[in-house]
Structure formats: C-alpha cells, structure tokens
C-alpha positions as a printed Julia matrix, in Angstrom:
60×3 Matrix{Float64}:
 -36.5   -21.89  21.52
 -34.51  -24.31  23.57
 -32.25  -23.06  26.3
 -29.1   -23.67  24.21
 -30.36  -21.41  21.4
 -31.42  -18.41  23.49
 -29.78  -15.15  22.55
 -27.85  -13.14  25.05
 -28.59   -9.49  25.6
 -26.63   -7.19  23.27
 -23.8    -5.36  24.89
 -23.8    -1.61  24.88
 -20.66    0.42  24.35
 -19.95    3.56  26.24
 -18.96    6.61  24.17
 -15.93    6.73  26.45
 -14.53    3.62  24.76
 -14.23    5.26  21.35
 -10.91    5.13  19.54
  -9.1     8.45  20.03
  -8.58   10.62  17.0
  -5.06   10.71  15.59
  -3.24   13.91  14.65
  -3.13   14.67  10.95
   0.17   14.58   9.09
   1.22   18.15   8.29
   0.69   17.85   4.51
  -2.81   16.45   5.01
  -3.68   19.1    7.61
  -2.7    21.76   5.06
  -4.93   20.19   2.39
  -7.86   19.85   4.79
  -7.44   23.47   5.86
  -7.33   24.66   2.24
 -10.52   22.73   1.55
 -12.22   24.58   4.41
 -12.95   21.47   6.46
 -10.57   21.67   9.46
 -13.17   20.38  11.95
 -14.0    17.16  10.09
 -13.07   14.3   12.42
 -13.31   11.71   9.64
  -9.82   12.69   8.56
  -8.45   12.33  12.08
 -10.12    8.93  12.44
  -8.57    7.83   9.15
  -5.18    9.15  10.27
  -4.68    5.88  12.15
  -4.19    4.33   8.69
  -2.2     6.97   6.84
  -2.18    5.16   3.49
  -5.97    5.01   3.6
  -6.14    8.66   4.68
  -3.95    9.76   1.75
  -6.05    7.71  -0.69
  -9.26    9.19   0.75
  -7.95   12.75   0.53
  -7.08   12.21  -3.14
 -10.54   10.68  -3.73
 -12.44   13.35  -1.83
C-alpha cells in the first residue's frame, strides 16, 4: 500500500458519549407498563422520535 492509501486507526467511542434516553410520553409509558416491560430502554431511546416510537409500540 502506498502512503496515500493507508488506513487510519479506528476511533473508539466512550460509553459516556451515548445519547441520553428521553422520557416516555405518558400514554406510551402506560402501555409499556401494562406490557410488563418498564425497564426496556429501547422505548426511551426511540422516544427521541415520537412518531417512530408510536409506530414501534403498535408493531410490538
């Protein structure tokens, strides 16, 4: 490999740079609680995009 085609080292990401979890809208929190999955962080991660969260809840 020539010098211009060498790859750089991959960067590592600290777990401290993770996107914070968003609070659930009240109606979604009720549905998640009724389903028995209040500790599932997937829903709180999806809460940043509430339309996607609502579609996922209906799908799941």
